[in-house]
C-alpha positions in Angstrom: 31.6 3.8 -8.1 28.0 2.6 -7.6 27.5 -1.0 -6.6 25.6 -3.6 -8.8 24.5 -5.8 -5.8 22.4 -4.8 -2.7 21.4 -6.9 0.3 18.5 -5.2 2.0 15.3 -5.7 4.0 12.0 -4.1 3.0 9.5 -3.3 5.7 5.8 -2.3 5.1 2.7 -1.8 7.2 -0.5 -1.2 5.2 -3.8 0.5 6.0 -5.6 -2.8 6.2 -3.8 -3.4 9.5 -3.1 -7.1 8.7 0.5 -6.7 10.1 4.0 -5.7 9.4 5.5 -7.3 6.2 9.3 -8.0 6.2 11.2 -9.3 3.2 14.9 -10.0 2.8 15.8 -9.1 -0.7 18.8 -9.2 -2.9 19.0 -6.8 -5.9 21.3 -7.1 -8.9 21.9 -4.6 -11.6 23.1 -6.1 -14.9 23.0 -4.3 -18.3 21.0 -1.5 -16.7 18.2 -3.9 -15.7 17.3 -4.7 -12.1 16.7 -8.3 -11.0 15.6 -9.3 -7.5 15.2 -12.4 -5.3 13.0 -12.5 -2.3 14.6 -14.7 0.3 13.1 -14.9 3.8 9.8 -13.1 4.3 7.3 -12.9 7.1 4.2 -11.0 8.2 4.0 -10.1 11.9 0.4 -9.6 13.0 -0.6 -6.7 15.3 -2.0 -7.2 18.8 -5.5 -6.0 19.4 -4.0 -3.1 21.4 -1.9 -1.9 18.5 -4.8 -2.3 16.1 -6.9 -0.1 18.4 -4.2 2.6 18.6 -3.5 2.6 14.9 -7.2 2.9 14.1 -7.8 5.7 16.5 -4.6 7.6 16.0 -6.1 9.8 13.2 -7.9 11.6 15.9 -5.0 11.8 18.4 -3.8 15.3 19.5 -0.2 16.1 18.5 1.4 15.2 21.9 -0.3 11.8 21.9 0.8 11.2 18.3 4.4 12.0 19.3 4.3 9.4 22.1 2.7 6.9 19.7 5.4 7.5 17.1 8.1 6.9 19.7 6.5 3.7 20.9 5.8 2.4 17.4 9.5 3.1 16.4 10.7 1.0 19.3 8.1 -1.7 18.5 9.1 -1.7 14.8 12.8 -1.9 15.8 12.1 -5.0 17.9 10.2 -6.6 15.0 13.1 -5.9 12.6 15.8 -7.0 15.0 14.0 -10.3 15.7 13.6 -10.9 11.9 17.3 -10.4 11.3 18.3 -12.6 14.2 15.7 -15.4 13.4 17.1 -15.7 9.8 20.7 -14.9 10.7 20.8 -12.2 8.1 24.3 -10.6 7.7 26.0 -7.9 5.7 23.0 -5.7 5.1 23.3 -2.6 3.1 20.2 -1.1 4.6 16.7 -1.7 6.1 14.2 0.2 4.0 11.1 0.9 5.9 7.8 2.6 5.0 6.4 2.9 8.6 2.7 3.1 9.1 0.5 5.9 7.7 -1.6 7.7 10.3 -2.5 10.9 8.5 -2.6 11.5 4.8 -4.1 14.8 3.8 -1.8 16.0 0.9 -4.3 18.8 0.0 -3.4 20.3 3.4 0.3 19.5 3.0 0.1 16.7 5.6 1.2 13.1 5.6 2.5 11.2 8.6 4.1 7.8 8.7 5.1 6.7 12.3 8.0 4.5 13.0 10.5 6.6 11.0 12.3 8.4 13.8 16.1 8.6 13.4 16.8 6.4 16.5 15.5 3.3 14.7 18.9 2.9 13.1 20.6 2.8 16.5 18.0 0.5 17.9 18.6 -2.1 15.1 22.2 -1.2 14.5 21.7 -1.0 10.8 21.6 1.8 8.1 17.9 2.7 7.7 16.3 4.4 4.7 12.7 5.5 5.5 10.2 8.4 5.5 9.6 8.3 1.8 6.4 10.4 1.5 7.1 13.8 3.3 9.4 15.3 0.7 7.0 14.6 -2.1 4.2 16.5 -0.3 6.5 19.4 0.3 7.1 19.4 -3.5 3.4 19.8 -4.1 2.7 16.1 -4.7 0.3 13.6 -3.2 3.0 11.7 -1.4 1.4 8.6 -3.0 1.4 6.2 -4.6 5.1 5.5 -4.5 5.1 1.9 -5.7 4.7 2.7 -9.5 8.4 3.4 -10.1 9.0 -0.2 -8.9 6.2 -1.4 -11.2 8.1 0.2 -14.1 11.5 -1.1 -13.1 10.6 -4.6 -11.9 7.3 -5.5 -13.6 7.4 -3.9 -17.0 6.0 -7.0 -18.8 2.5 -6.2 -17.5 0.1 -3.6 -19.0 -1.2 -2.8 -15.5 0.0 -3.4 -11.9 -2.8 -3.3 -9.4 -2.7 -3.7 -5.6 -5.8 -4.6 -3.7 -5.0 -3.7 -0.1 -6.6 -1.4 2.4 -7.1 0.7 -0.7 -6.6 -0.3 -4.3 -4.2 1.4 -6.6 -3.1 0.9 -10.2 -0.1 2.0 -12.4 0.6 1.8 -16.1 2.5 3.5 -18.9 0.7 6.1 -21.0 2.3 8.3 -23.6 5.8 7.6 -22.2 4.9 8.4 -18.6 4.1 6.3 -15.7 0.5 7.0 -14.5 -0.8 5.8 -11.1 -3.4 6.7 -8.6 -5.5 5.2 -5.8 -8.8 3.7 -7.2 -11.0 3.1 -4.1 -11.1 1.8 -0.6 -11.1 -2.0 -0.4 -10.1 -3.9 2.7 -10.4 -0.9 5.0 -14.2 -1.2 4.4 -14.6 -5.0 3.8 -12.6 -5.9 7.0 -14.6 -3.3 9.0 -17.8 -5.3 8.3 -16.1 -8.7 8.6 -14.9 -7.6 12.1 -18.6 -6.9 13.1 -19.2 -10.6 12.4 -16.3 -11.6 14.6 -14.0 -12.3 11.7 -10.6 -10.8 10.7 -11.7 -10.7 7.0 -14.2 -12.2 4.6 -12.4 -15.3 3.5 -12.4 -15.5 -0.3 -15.4 -13.2 -0.3 -17.7 -16.1 0.8 -19.9 -13.9 3.0 -20.2 -11.1 0.4 -21.2 -13.7 -2.2 -24.4 -14.5 -0.1 -25.5 -10.8 0.0 -27.6 -8.7 -2.4 -26.5 -5.5 -4.1 -28.4 -2.5 -2.8 -28.7 -0.5 -6.0 -29.4 2.9 -4.2 -26.3 2.5 -2.1 -24.2 1.4 -5.0 -25.3 4.5 -7.0 -24.4 6.8 -4.1 -21.0 5.2 -3.7 -20.2 5.5 -7.4 -21.3 9.2 -7.3 -18.7 10.2 -4.7 -16.6 13.2 -5.8 -13.3 11.4 -5.5 -14.1 9.2 -8.5 -14.6 12.3 -10.7 -11.4 14.0 -9.7 -8.5 14.3 -12.1 -5.3 12.4 -11.5 -3.0 12.5 -9.6 -5.1 11.6 -6.6 -4.7 9.5 -3.5 -6.8 8.3 -0.6 -6.4 8.1 3.2 -8.3 6.4 6.0 -10.0 9.8 6.6 -12.0 9.2 3.4 -13.3 5.9 4.7 -14.0 7.2 8.3 -15.6 10.5 7.4 -17.4 9.7 4.1 -17.7 6.0 3.1 -18.7 4.4 6.3 -21.3 7.0 7.3 -22.8 6.6 3.8 -23.0 2.8 4.1 -24.3 3.0 7.7 -27.2 5.3 6.6 -28.7 2.2 4.9 -30.4 -0.2 7.2 -29.4 -3.4 5.4 -27.6 -6.6 6.5 -23.8 -6.8 6.8 -23.9 -9.4 4.0 -25.6 -6.9 1.8 -23.2 -4.1 2.8 -20.3 -6.4 1.9 -21.9 -7.5 -1.4 -22.7 -3.9 -2.4 -19.2 -2.6 -1.6 -17.6 -5.5 -3.5 -19.6 -4.5 -6.5 -18.5 -0.9 -6.1 -14.8 -1.9 -5.9 -15.1 -4.1 -9.1 -16.9 -1.4 -11.1 -14.5 1.4 -10.0 -11.6 -0.8 -10.9 -12.9 -1.3 -14.4 -13.7 2.3 -14.9 -10.1 3.3 -13.8 -8.4 1.4 -16.6 -8.2 3.4 -19.9 -7.7 0.2 -22.0 -9.9 -2.8 -21.1 -7.6 -5.3 -22.7 -4.2 -6.6 -21.7 -2.5 -8.3 -18.7 -2.9 -7.0 -15.2 -0.7 -8.1 -12.3 -2.8 -8.4 -9.1 -1.3 -8.2 -5.7 -2.3 -7.4 -2.1 -4.6 -9.2 0.3 -7.6 -8.6 -1.9 -6.1 -10.9 -4.5 -7.1 -13.8 -2.2 -10.8 -12.6 -2.4 -12.0 -14.8 -5.1 -15.4 -13.0 -5.3 -13.8 -9.6 -5.9 -11.6 -11.0 -8.7 -14.7 -12.7 -10.3 -16.6 -9.4 -10.2 -13.7 -7.4 -11.6 -13.3 -10.0 -14.4 -17.0 -9.7 -15.2 -16.5 -6.0 -15.9 -13.2 -6.7 -17.8 -13.9 -9.8 -19.8 -11.0 -9.3 -22.2 -8.4 -8.6 -19.4 -6.1 -11.4 -18.3 -6.0 -11.1 -14.5 -2.7 -12.6 -13.2 -2.4 -13.7 -9.6 1.4 -14.1 -9.1 3.5 -16.2 -6.7 2.7 -16.0 -3.1 5.9 -14.1 -2.2 5.3 -11.4 -4.7 1.6 -11.2 -4.0 2.0 -10.8 -0.3 5.3 -8.9 -0.2 5.3 -6.7 -3.4 5.1 -3.5 -1.4 7.9 -4.5 0.9 9.9 -5.4 -2.2 9.3 -2.1 -3.8 10.0 0.0 -0.7 13.3 -2.0 -0.5 14.0 -0.9 -4.1 13.1 2.8 -3.3 15.7 2.6 -0.5 18.3 1.2 -2.8 17.6 4.0 -5.3 17.9 6.6 -2.5 21.3 5.1 -1.4 22.4 5.5 -5.1 21.1 9.1 -5.2 18.8 8.2 -8.0 15.1 9.2 -8.7 12.7 7.0 -6.8 9.5 9.1 -7.0 7.8 10.1 -10.3 6.1 13.5 -10.6 3.8 12.1 -13.3 2.4 9.8 -10.6 2.3 12.1 -7.5 1.9 15.5 -9.1 5.1 16.9 -7.5 7.0 19.7 -9.2 9.8 17.4 -10.2 10.9 13.8 -10.2 13.1 13.3 -7.1 15.0 11.0 -4.8 13.0 10.8 -1.6 13.6 9.4 1.9 15.9 9.8 4.9 19.1 7.8 5.4 20.0 7.2 9.1 23.2 5.5 10.2 23.7 3.9 13.6 
């Protein structure tokens, strides 16, 4: 008989490299409806050494990647163990971990999230559910985005669920199916230019606000092939490194103007991505703190109610939903939707490792 209560930890590391998110979550199933409570939560920042490795790893040869995967698995295990000890968390059903994406080239049948080696369960002495993307790619899917099933189950009161992280993505119901896709890069680009000014990020978009839009660059960005591709579709850091940054760098303009122009690009692509320009949109991810991006999105969507939720959900929604994906995997239930990823079938993805 399946349980109706689960005590789990969700673990997520995003492409913006702002750190590892951990959230202790309790799920309850009542009358076929899931409810959740986020208890303790914390983001552990990366050292400069780890940031350097994770940025450069896309170009590492296979042997160096394997060493990095081993080192990152041990590092992640220490982070998780410290979190459990710090908050005296007991009687866990599982730790549900995304790992960190290094490669994402689904068109080549490739996706790699490090930190998902089987020994992590022994290192933390807990059942671990992880490595959620590989099976979907093998089934012909994009391996992303995986969050939309959680949007459907936990946040069905909103017309749209959007995350503004390293990349932006959106999910919504259309003709009885959940539709979702990556919209554009966001913090992978904005943080790159903030770093050049000696900052971790552009706080509230204050620097971008001082710049001017370069109309030629904006037009070039909006003309990129990705925005004209049919769904399902997803983005990886390779897109930023090989296409977006070289395009921006070809323009000899100030960093302020680069930030301003790219912010306008993000806002416009967000509006273009939504089939209905009215309704309620739940906004999460680090970009939701960027007041200027939100203002620019609102200017293109004047009839949309943009909702910035509670801090815990805003910052830990992805950790929350990967925790839910882990619970669904433990129950042998579907946790990846083919309507979202383009896989051959809906399926229950992930690996379960026991200590």
